[in-house]
C-alpha positions as CSV (number, residue, x, y, z in Angstrom):
1,X,121.2,-1.2,-89.9
2,X,123.0,-0.3,-86.7
3,X,119.7,0.6,-85.0
4,X,118.2,-2.6,-86.3
5,X,121.0,-4.6,-84.7
6,X,120.7,-2.8,-81.4
7,X,116.9,-3.4,-81.4
8,X,117.6,-7.1,-82.1
9,X,120.1,-7.4,-79.3
10,X,117.8,-5.5,-76.8
11,X,114.9,-7.8,-77.6
12,X,117.1,-10.8,-76.6
13,X,118.5,-9.1,-73.5
14,X,115.6,-10.0,-71.1
15,X,115.8,-13.7,-72.2
16,X,119.6,-13.6,-71.6
17,X,119.2,-12.1,-68.2
18,X,116.5,-14.6,-67.3
19,X,118.8,-17.4,-68.4
20,X,121.6,-16.1,-66.2
21,X,119.2,-15.9,-63.2
22,X,118.0,-19.4,-63.8
23,X,121.6,-20.7,-64.0
24,X,122.4,-18.9,-60.7
25,X,119.3,-20.4,-59.0
26,X,120.0,-23.9,-60.4
27,X,123.7,-23.7,-59.4
28,X,122.7,-22.8,-55.9
29,X,120.2,-25.7,-55.7
30,X,122.8,-28.1,-57.1
31,X,125.2,-27.0,-54.3
32,X,122.6,-27.4,-51.6
33,X,123.7,-30.1,-49.1
34,X,121.7,-32.8,-47.4
35,X,122.8,-33.2,-43.8
36,X,121.8,-36.1,-41.5
37,X,121.1,-35.9,-37.8
38,X,121.0,-39.3,-35.9
39,X,121.1,-39.2,-32.1
40,X,121.8,-42.9,-32.0
41,X,125.0,-42.7,-33.9
42,X,128.0,-43.6,-31.8
43,X,130.6,-43.7,-34.5
44,X,131.9,-41.3,-37.1
45,X,129.9,-38.1,-37.5
46,X,130.0,-36.2,-40.8
47,X,126.3,-35.9,-41.7
48,X,126.7,-37.5,-45.1
49,X,124.5,-40.5,-44.4
50,X,122.1,-41.7,-41.7
51,X,124.7,-44.0,-40.3
52,X,127.2,-41.1,-40.0
53,X,124.7,-38.5,-39.0
54,X,125.5,-35.8,-36.4
55,X,124.4,-36.7,-32.8
56,X,122.5,-33.5,-32.3
57,X,120.5,-31.1,-34.3
58,X,122.7,-28.3,-33.0
59,X,125.8,-30.0,-34.6
60,X,124.0,-30.5,-37.9
61,X,122.8,-26.8,-37.8
62,X,126.4,-25.7,-37.3
63,X,127.4,-26.9,-40.7
64,X,124.1,-25.9,-42.4
65,X,124.2,-23.2,-45.1
66,X,121.2,-21.4,-46.6
67,X,119.2,-23.7,-48.8
68,X,120.5,-26.9,-47.2
69,X,118.3,-29.7,-45.9
70,X,118.7,-31.5,-42.5
71,X,117.1,-34.9,-42.2
72,X,116.4,-36.1,-38.7
73,X,116.4,-39.9,-38.2
74,X,113.1,-41.2,-37.1
75,X,112.7,-41.5,-33.3
76,X,111.5,-39.8,-30.1
77,X,114.2,-37.3,-29.3
78,X,111.9,-35.1,-27.2
79,X,113.4,-36.0,-23.8
80,X,116.8,-37.1,-22.7
81,X,118.6,-36.0,-25.9
82,X,120.2,-32.6,-25.4
83,X,120.8,-30.4,-28.5
84,X,117.7,-31.4,-30.3
85,X,115.8,-28.1,-30.1
86,X,115.0,-25.5,-32.7
87,X,115.2,-22.2,-30.8
88,X,116.2,-18.6,-31.1
89,X,119.9,-19.6,-30.7
90,X,119.7,-22.5,-33.0
91,X,117.6,-21.5,-35.9
92,X,118.3,-22.7,-39.5
93,X,119.8,-20.0,-41.7
94,X,117.3,-18.1,-43.8
95,X,116.6,-19.4,-47.3
96,X,116.6,-17.1,-50.3
97,X,113.3,-18.1,-52.0
98,X,110.6,-20.7,-52.2
99,X,112.9,-22.6,-54.6
100,X,115.8,-22.5,-52.2
101,X,114.3,-22.9,-48.7
102,X,116.4,-24.0,-45.7
103,X,114.7,-27.2,-44.6
104,X,114.6,-29.4,-41.5
105,X,112.6,-32.5,-42.0
106,X,111.8,-35.9,-40.5
107,X,113.1,-39.0,-42.1
108,X,109.5,-39.9,-42.6
109,X,106.5,-37.6,-42.0
110,X,105.3,-37.8,-38.4
111,X,108.4,-40.0,-37.5
112,X,110.3,-37.5,-35.4
113,X,109.6,-36.0,-32.0
114,X,111.7,-33.2,-30.6
115,X,111.1,-30.6,-27.8
116,X,109.2,-27.3,-28.2
117,X,109.9,-25.0,-31.1
118,X,110.9,-21.9,-29.3
119,X,111.8,-18.7,-31.2
120,X,110.4,-15.7,-29.3
121,X,112.3,-12.9,-30.9
122,X,114.7,-13.7,-33.7
123,X,112.7,-14.5,-36.8
124,X,113.7,-16.1,-40.1
125,X,112.6,-16.3,-43.7
126,X,112.2,-19.1,-46.3
127,X,112.5,-22.0,-43.9
128,X,110.5,-25.2,-44.2
129,X,109.8,-27.7,-41.3
130,X,108.3,-31.0,-42.4
131,X,107.1,-34.1,-40.6
132,X,108.2,-33.2,-37.1
133,X,106.1,-33.5,-33.9
134,X,107.0,-30.8,-31.3
135,X,106.3,-31.8,-27.7
136,X,105.7,-29.0,-25.2
137,X,103.7,-25.8,-24.7
138,X,104.0,-22.4,-26.4
139,X,105.6,-23.6,-29.6
140,X,106.5,-20.2,-31.1
141,X,107.7,-18.9,-34.4
142,X,108.2,-15.1,-33.9
143,X,108.5,-12.9,-37.0
144,X,108.8,-15.9,-39.3
145,X,107.8,-15.0,-42.8
146,X,107.6,-17.0,-46.1
147,X,108.0,-20.2,-44.1
148,X,106.2,-23.5,-44.5
149,X,105.2,-26.1,-41.9
150,X,104.2,-29.3,-43.7
151,X,102.6,-32.2,-41.8
152,X,104.0,-31.1,-38.4
153,X,102.4,-31.9,-35.0
154,X,102.2,-29.8,-31.9
155,X,101.3,-31.4,-28.6
156,X,101.2,-29.6,-25.2
157,X,100.8,-31.2,-21.8
158,X,98.5,-29.7,-19.1
159,X,99.5,-26.0,-19.0
160,X,98.0,-22.9,-17.3
161,X,98.4,-19.2,-18.0
162,X,98.2,-17.5,-21.4
163,X,99.7,-20.5,-23.2
164,X,99.1,-21.6,-26.8
165,X,100.1,-25.0,-28.2
166,X,101.5,-23.4,-31.4
167,X,101.7,-19.7,-32.4
168,X,103.0,-17.7,-35.2
169,X,103.4,-14.1,-34.1
170,X,103.9,-11.1,-36.4
171,X,104.6,-13.3,-39.3
172,X,103.6,-13.0,-42.9
173,X,103.0,-15.3,-45.9
174,X,103.5,-18.5,-43.9
175,X,101.9,-21.8,-44.7
176,X,100.7,-24.4,-42.2
177,X,99.6,-27.4,-44.3
178,X,98.2,-30.7,-42.9
179,X,99.5,-29.9,-39.4
180,X,97.8,-31.0,-36.2
181,X,97.6,-29.5,-32.7
182,X,96.2,-31.2,-29.6
183,X,96.5,-31.5,-25.8
184,X,96.8,-28.6,-23.4
185,X,96.8,-24.9,-23.9
186,X,94.5,-21.9,-24.4
187,X,94.8,-21.8,-28.2
188,X,95.8,-24.7,-30.4
189,X,96.8,-22.7,-33.5
190,X,97.3,-19.0,-32.8
191,X,97.8,-16.5,-35.7
192,X,98.9,-13.5,-33.6
193,X,98.9,-10.3,-35.7
194,X,99.6,-12.4,-38.7
195,X,99.3,-11.2,-42.3
196,X,98.6,-13.3,-45.3
197,X,99.1,-16.6,-43.5
198,X,97.4,-19.9,-44.6
199,X,96.2,-22.7,-42.4
200,X,95.3,-25.5,-44.8
201,X,93.9,-28.9,-43.9
202,X,94.9,-28.6,-40.2
203,X,93.2,-30.5,-37.4
204,X,92.9,-29.3,-33.8
205,X,91.4,-30.9,-30.6
206,X,91.1,-29.1,-27.3
207,X,91.9,-31.6,-24.5
208,X,92.7,-29.6,-21.4
209,X,92.9,-26.0,-20.2
210,X,92.0,-25.2,-16.5
211,X,93.8,-22.0,-15.5
212,X,93.0,-20.2,-12.3
213,X,95.6,-17.5,-13.1
214,X,94.1,-16.7,-16.5
215,X,90.5,-16.0,-17.3
216,X,90.8,-15.7,-21.1
217,X,88.7,-17.5,-23.6
218,X,89.9,-20.6,-25.5
219,X,89.9,-21.5,-29.2
220,X,91.4,-24.1,-31.5
221,X,92.0,-21.8,-34.5
222,X,92.6,-18.2,-33.3
223,X,93.3,-15.2,-35.5
224,X,94.3,-12.5,-33.0
225,X,94.6,-9.2,-34.8
226,X,95.2,-11.1,-38.0
227,X,94.7,-9.5,-41.4
228,X,94.3,-11.3,-44.8
229,X,94.8,-14.7,-43.3
230,X,93.0,-17.8,-44.5
231,X,91.8,-21.0,-43.0
232,X,91.2,-23.7,-45.7
233,X,89.6,-27.1,-45.0
234,X,90.6,-27.0,-41.3
235,X,88.8,-29.2,-38.7
236,X,88.1,-28.5,-35.1
237,X,87.0,-31.7,-33.5
238,X,85.8,-33.3,-30.2
239,X,86.6,-30.3,-28.0
240,X,83.4,-30.5,-26.0
241,X,84.5,-32.0,-22.7
242,X,83.5,-29.3,-20.3
243,X,85.3,-30.9,-17.3
244,X,88.6,-30.1,-19.0
245,X,87.9,-26.4,-19.8
246,X,88.1,-23.2,-18.0
247,X,84.5,-22.2,-17.5
248,X,84.4,-18.9,-19.5
249,X,81.7,-20.1,-21.8
250,X,82.8,-17.7,-24.5
251,X,85.0,-20.2,-26.3
252,X,85.1,-20.8,-30.0
253,X,86.4,-23.4,-32.4
254,X,87.4,-20.7,-35.0
255,X,87.8,-17.2,-33.5
256,X,89.1,-14.8,-36.0
257,X,89.4,-11.1,-35.3
258,X,89.0,-8.9,-32.2
259,X,89.6,-5.3,-31.1
260,X,93.0,-5.5,-32.7
261,X,91.7,-6.1,-36.1
262,X,90.2,-8.6,-38.5
263,X,90.5,-7.3,-42.0
264,X,90.4,-9.5,-45.0
265,X,90.3,-12.9,-43.3
266,X,88.6,-15.9,-44.9
267,X,87.3,-19.2,-43.4
268,X,86.6,-21.6,-46.3
269,X,85.6,-25.2,-46.3
270,X,86.1,-25.8,-42.6
271,X,84.4,-28.1,-40.1
272,X,83.6,-27.4,-36.4
273,X,82.2,-30.5,-34.8
274,X,81.4,-31.1,-31.2
275,X,83.3,-28.0,-30.2
276,X,83.8,-25.1,-27.9
277,X,80.5,-23.4,-27.2
278,X,80.4,-21.4,-30.5
279,X,81.7,-22.7,-33.7
280,X,82.7,-19.4,-35.4
281,X,83.4,-16.1,-33.7
282,X,84.2,-13.3,-36.2
283,X,85.2,-10.1,-34.4
284,X,86.6,-6.8,-35.4
285,X,88.0,-3.4,-34.5
286,X,85.9,-0.7,-32.9
287,X,85.7,1.1,-36.2
288,X,83.6,-1.8,-37.6
289,X,84.8,-1.3,-41.2
290,X,86.9,-4.4,-41.7
291,X,85.7,-7.4,-43.5
292,X,85.7,-11.2,-43.0
293,X,84.2,-14.0,-45.0
294,X,82.8,-17.4,-43.8
295,X,81.8,-19.8,-46.5
296,X,81.2,-23.5,-47.3
297,X,81.7,-24.4,-43.6
298,X,79.7,-26.4,-41.1
299,X,79.0,-26.2,-37.3
300,X,77.9,-29.4,-35.7
301,X,76.7,-28.8,-32.2
302,X,78.7,-28.6,-29.0
303,X,77.5,-30.0,-25.7
304,X,78.6,-26.9,-23.8
305,X,76.1,-24.1,-23.3
306,X,77.1,-20.6,-24.2
307,X,76.1,-17.2,-22.8
308,X,72.6,-15.8,-23.4
309,X,72.9,-12.7,-25.5
310,X,76.3,-13.5,-26.7
311,X,76.7,-16.9,-28.2
312,X,75.7,-18.3,-31.6
313,X,76.9,-21.1,-33.8
314,X,78.2,-18.0,-35.6
315,X,78.8,-14.8,-33.5
316,X,79.6,-11.6,-35.3
317,X,81.3,-8.6,-33.6
318,X,82.2,-5.3,-35.2
319,X,82.9,-6.3,-38.8
320,X,81.4,-6.3,-42.2
321,X,80.8,-10.0,-42.6
322,X,79.8,-12.1,-45.6
323,X,78.4,-15.5,-44.4
324,X,77.1,-17.9,-47.0
325,X,76.7,-21.6,-47.7
326,X,77.1,-22.6,-44.1
327,X,75.2,-25.2,-42.1
328,X,74.6,-25.4,-38.4
329,X,73.0,-28.3,-36.6
330,X,71.9,-29.3,-33.1
331,X,72.9,-26.3,-30.8
332,X,71.0,-25.2,-27.7
333,X,67.9,-23.6,-29.3
334,X,67.1,-21.7,-26.2
335,X,69.7,-19.0,-26.8
336,X,72.5,-20.5,-28.9
337,X,71.5,-18.6,-32.0
338,X,72.4,-19.6,-35.6
339,X,73.9,-16.2,-36.0
340,X,74.3,-13.6,-33.2
341,X,75.4,-10.1,-34.0
342,X,76.4,-9.0,-30.6
343,X,77.5,-5.4,-31.3
344,X,75.7,-2.3,-32.7
345,X,78.3,-1.6,-35.4
346,X,79.2,-3.6,-38.5
347,X,76.9,-5.4,-40.9
348,X,76.3,-8.9,-42.1
349,X,75.1,-10.5,-45.4
350,X,73.8,-14.0,-44.6
351,X,72.6,-16.3,-47.3
352,X,72.3,-19.7,-48.8
353,X,72.7,-21.4,-45.4
354,X,71.0,-24.2,-43.4
355,X,69.8,-24.1,-39.8
356,X,68.4,-27.1,-38.0
357,X,67.7,-27.5,-34.3
358,X,69.3,-24.2,-33.4
359,X,68.1,-20.7,-32.4
360,X,67.3,-17.8,-34.8
361,X,69.2,-14.9,-36.2
362,X,69.6,-12.2,-33.6
363,X,70.9,-8.7,-33.9
364,X,70.8,-5.7,-36.1
365,X,72.2,-4.9,-39.6
366,X,71.7,-8.5,-40.8
367,X,70.7,-8.9,-44.5
368,X,69.4,-12.4,-44.8
369,X,68.0,-14.3,-47.8
370,X,67.6,-17.8,-49.3
371,X,68.1,-19.8,-46.1
372,X,66.6,-23.1,-45.0
373,X,65.6,-23.4,-41.3
374,X,63.8,-26.0,-39.2
375,X,62.9,-26.4,-35.5
376,X,64.2,-22.9,-34.7
377,X,62.5,-20.9,-31.9
378,X,61.6,-17.5,-33.3
379,X,63.0,-14.9,-35.7
380,X,63.3,-14.2,-39.4
381,X,65.7,-15.9,-41.7
382,X,65.2,-13.4,-44.5
383,X,63.5,-13.2,-47.8
384,X,63.0,-16.3,-49.9
385,X,63.9,-18.4,-46.9
386,X,62.1,-21.7,-46.3
387,X,60.9,-23.4,-43.1
388,X,61.5,-27.1,-44.0
389,X,63.7,-29.9,-42.8
390,X,67.0,-29.8,-44.7
391,X,67.6,-33.5,-43.8
392,X,64.6,-34.4,-45.9
393,X,65.5,-32.1,-48.8
394,X,69.0,-33.1,-49.7
395,X,71.3,-32.8,-46.7
396,X,72.5,-36.4,-46.1
397,X,76.0,-35.4,-45.1
398,X,77.4,-32.3,-43.4
399,X,79.9,-31.7,-46.2
400,X,77.6,-31.6,-49.2
401,X,74.1,-31.2,-50.6
402,X,72.9,-34.1,-52.8
403,X,72.9,-33.4,-56.5
404,X,69.4,-33.1,-57.9
405,X,67.8,-32.4,-54.5
406,X,65.7,-29.4,-53.6
407,X,68.6,-27.8,-51.8
408,X,70.9,-28.2,-54.8
409,X,69.1,-25.4,-56.7
410,X,67.4,-23.3,-54.0
411,X,70.2,-20.8,-53.6
412,X,70.1,-17.1,-54.4
413,X,71.8,-17.6,-57.8
414,X,70.1,-20.9,-58.5
415,X,72.9,-22.8,-56.8
416,X,73.2,-24.7,-53.6
417,X,71.8,-23.9,-50.2
418,X,74.3,-25.3,-47.7
419,X,78.0,-26.2,-47.8
420,X,80.2,-27.9,-50.4
421,X,83.3,-29.3,-48.7
422,X,84.5,-32.0,-51.2
423,X,87.7,-30.9,-52.8
424,X,91.0,-29.7,-51.5
425,X,91.3,-25.9,-51.5
426,X,94.8,-24.6,-52.5
427,X,97.4,-26.4,-54.5
428,X,99.7,-28.4,-52.2
429,X,102.6,-26.4,-50.7
430,X,101.5,-23.1,-52.1
431,X,101.7,-20.0,-49.9
432,X,99.6,-16.9,-50.5
433,X,102.2,-15.2,-52.8
434,X,102.4,-18.3,-55.0
435,X,100.1,-19.4,-57.8
436,X,97.2,-21.6,-57.0
437,X,97.0,-20.9,-53.3
438,X,93.2,-20.5,-53.4
439,X,92.4,-22.9,-56.2
440,X,89.6,-25.4,-55.6
441,X,91.4,-28.4,-56.9
442,X,90.1,-31.6,-58.5
443,X,91.6,-33.6,-55.7
444,X,89.1,-35.2,-53.3
445,X,89.3,-34.0,-49.7
446,X,87.9,-37.3,-48.4
447,X,89.2,-39.6,-47.0
448,X,90.9,-36.8,-45.1
449,X,94.7,-36.6,-45.6
450,X,96.7,-38.6,-43.0
451,X,93.6,-39.4,-41.0
452,X,94.9,-42.8,-39.7
453,X,98.1,-41.2,-38.5
454,X,96.3,-38.3,-36.9
455,X,93.9,-40.6,-35.1
456,X,96.8,-42.7,-33.8
457,X,98.6,-39.7,-32.5
458,X,95.6,-38.1,-30.8
459,X,94.7,-41.3,-29.0
460,X,97.4,-40.3,-26.5
461,X,97.0,-36.9,-24.8
462,X,97.3,-35.0,-21.5
463,X,97.9,-37.2,-18.5
464,X,94.6,-38.0,-16.8
465,X,92.6,-37.2,-20.0
466,X,91.2,-40.0,-22.2
467,X,92.6,-39.6,-25.7
468,X,90.3,-42.3,-27.1
469,X,87.3,-40.2,-27.5
470,X,84.9,-39.3,-30.4
471,X,86.6,-40.0,-33.7
472,X,89.6,-41.8,-32.1
473,X,87.5,-44.7,-30.6
474,X,88.2,-48.2,-31.8
475,X,87.1,-48.8,-35.4
476,X,86.3,-45.1,-36.3
477,X,87.9,-42.9,-38.9
478,X,87.8,-39.1,-39.1
479,X,86.0,-39.2,-42.5
480,X,83.3,-41.7,-41.4
481,X,82.8,-39.8,-38.2
482,X,82.1,-36.5,-40.0
483,X,80.2,-37.9,-43.0
484,X,78.1,-40.1,-40.7
485,X,77.0,-37.4,-38.3
486,X,73.4,-37.3,-39.4
487,X,73.1,-41.1,-39.1
488,X,73.2,-42.0,-42.8
489,X,75.2,-44.7,-44.5
490,X,78.5,-43.3,-45.6
491,X,79.4,-43.9,-49.3
492,X,82.6,-45.7,-50.3
493,X,85.8,-43.6,-50.5
494,X,88.7,-43.7,-52.9
495,X,86.9,-45.3,-55.8
496,X,89.3,-46.1,-58.6
497,X,89.1,-47.8,-61.9
498,X,91.6,-49.7,-64.1
499,X,91.0,-51.3,-67.5
500,X,92.5,-54.7,-68.2
501,X,91.2,-54.4,-71.8
502,X,88.7,-52.4,-73.9
503,X,85.2,-52.7,-72.6
504,X,86.2,-54.1,-69.2
505,X,86.8,-52.3,-65.9
506,X,88.1,-53.3,-62.5
507,X,86.6,-51.1,-59.8
508,X,88.2,-50.9,-56.4
509,X,87.4,-48.9,-53.2
510,X,88.5,-48.6,-49.6
511,X,86.9,-50.8,-47.0
512,X,84.4,-49.0,-44.7
513,X,85.4,-47.9,-41.2
514,X,85.5,-51.0,-38.9
515,X,82.8,-49.5,-36.7
516,X,80.4,-49.4,-39.7
517,X,81.4,-52.6,-41.4
518,X,79.3,-55.2,-39.5
519,X,76.0,-53.9,-40.9
520,X,77.2,-53.3,-44.5
521,X,75.6,-55.9,-46.8
522,X,76.9,-54.8,-50.2
523,X,77.7,-52.2,-52.8
524,X,76.2,-50.9,-56.0
525,X,77.9,-49.3,-59.0
526,X,76.0,-46.8,-61.1
527,X,76.5,-44.8,-64.3
528,X,75.2,-41.4,-63.2
529,X,75.7,-39.5,-66.5
530,X,73.1,-36.8,-67.2
531,X,71.7,-36.8,-63.7
532,X,70.4,-40.3,-64.1
533,X,71.3,-43.4,-62.1
534,X,71.7,-46.7,-64.0
535,X,72.9,-49.7,-62.0
536,X,75.6,-51.6,-63.9
537,X,77.0,-53.9,-61.2
538,X,76.6,-54.9,-57.6
539,X,78.6,-56.7,-54.9
540,X,77.2,-58.7,-52.0
541,X,78.7,-58.8,-48.5
542,X,81.2,-56.6,-46.6
543,X,84.5,-58.4,-47.3
544,X,84.8,-57.6,-51.0
545,X,86.1,-54.3,-52.2
546,X,86.6,-54.9,-55.9
547,X,84.3,-55.6,-58.9
548,X,85.0,-56.5,-62.5
549,X,82.6,-55.1,-65.1
550,X,82.6,-56.5,-68.6
551,X,80.7,-55.6,-71.8
552,X,81.0,-51.9,-71.6
553,X,80.8,-49.9,-74.8
554,X,84.2,-48.6,-75.7
555,X,83.0,-45.5,-77.6
556,X,80.8,-44.4,-74.7
557,X,81.7,-42.1,-71.8
558,X,80.8,-43.4,-68.3
559,X,80.4,-41.5,-65.1
560,X,80.7,-44.2,-62.4
561,X,79.7,-43.8,-58.8
562,X,79.2,-46.2,-55.9
563,X,76.9,-46.6,-53.0
564,X,77.1,-48.8,-49.9
565,X,74.1,-50.7,-48.5
566,X,73.6,-50.9,-44.7
567,X,71.1,-53.3,-43.2
568,X,69.7,-50.7,-40.8
569,X,70.4,-47.3,-42.4
570,X,69.7,-48.2,-46.0
571,X,71.6,-47.2,-49.2
572,X,74.1,-44.4,-49.0
573,X,74.4,-41.4,-51.3
574,X,76.8,-41.8,-54.2
575,X,80.6,-41.7,-53.9
576,X,82.8,-39.3,-55.8
577,X,82.2,-39.7,-59.5
578,X,84.8,-41.5,-61.6
579,X,85.0,-40.4,-65.3
580,X,85.8,-43.3,-67.6
581,X,86.3,-43.5,-71.3
582,X,88.7,-45.6,-73.4
583,X,91.6,-45.5,-73.7
584,X,91.9,-42.9,-71.0
585,X,90.5,-43.2,-67.5
586,X,89.9,-39.8,-65.9
587,X,90.4,-38.6,-62.3
588,X,87.6,-38.3,-59.7
589,X,85.6,-35.1,-59.8
């Protein structure tokens, strides 16, 4: 009996301990304070409300404890407002866990501008910065770990020397989610000797770097000596203005790895469009035994020539590389190779990818198979590869292969040849030591998050450089710019359905980009179940973005998709599919 009772109590002990821990965490969170910072406040300062917010971030920081949140009132505090910096001497206190992070955030995302983030030697853990735009070169977070940067912006003016726009140095398990970096600087996002860091849905544009005192290469996403870091759904865009670059001609949109190391890095679902000489450079240590993976990504040609014998859309150094489901289009076919292995060590597996108007595979130790190529110069794309135009076999848009097309089943395992970049990778806010950090979600990636705000911000850049360029021109959107790169009509985005009553649906969708709208003549709505396309409704004109459908069968499942009709380009491919059945309406998939 005694032993039975002991066993009974011991069985309940873990639950009891977990309960105590939960109470402690909950108690800590309950006690966490919200502190306001408002530089326009001229009255009482106690931080309890926006109206009584502390005049400076330094004052708010002085009363901040671990796990507290500082909210900065919206405004441009980047110049003429002393005490508004986050620097080595004025860092937030470390949090204790992801559930109890010390946070500094803007009143509304993108609504606050402050000077350069400048920690070059202190370091901190479990800190979150959200919605803040940092103005100045060499934004630096040194030895920050388990920190999160959510919807932050980093802008640098014209700057020379070995300067980055934003860098994390010697940090681990950090998350940069939906951040942007543009303007001057050698690197836009620099992961310097990082470990297990994530760059997710970030956008970078190289606007200016002319440095007579530094002859180094340039890159928008740079993994320098990084290990186990990941780039998910990131975009390098419109960085091809040669007059604003240092003429090294070895630049790269994504440059991951070098002589300092490259082990375990992954580039997944990324876009390099109109970029810096070569889209992807994957380097490694002299030992050549580290690994890197590039998958489901696209390289859309730069206008800047590279170096013969060095440059490809993808250039591989001394690594063991796995490259698959990649597309490259419209590079210099004379010597800008699809893939260039420019070292004697390392090895590459290269498969299920698309090359059009670009040079061949060059270099040793390349195992290639199941690739589509067209208009290339010479070379061998491997076994089971096909010389045929991908644009006529299912590649209407850079980010997907059309369902039911030749390319959709031509892969090495019967799957797709070419990229699939349709859904957000990684659950929102999750770092690499949290669940779901690498999950391909059911949430559509397009229209790209915050694209209107990003476009508005990037329309202003370095003095003397035109910020209205490429995707920021009047009437354009980031999604329309990328999807429309091959010249095809772009399908409607954000198709949604509501049901006023059984058997009826109201379908709504976003208007097209203003630049595309004048030639849109209407829309069609289809049931695409079982791979078939049955038209069930249509809309005429380019001013209506809603349709009502009646007479649907309530015990039937529908898979609805839309197309747009353009008077010059024709009908688009289908939109994301919307699952519909009564009484429940499903999410897009």
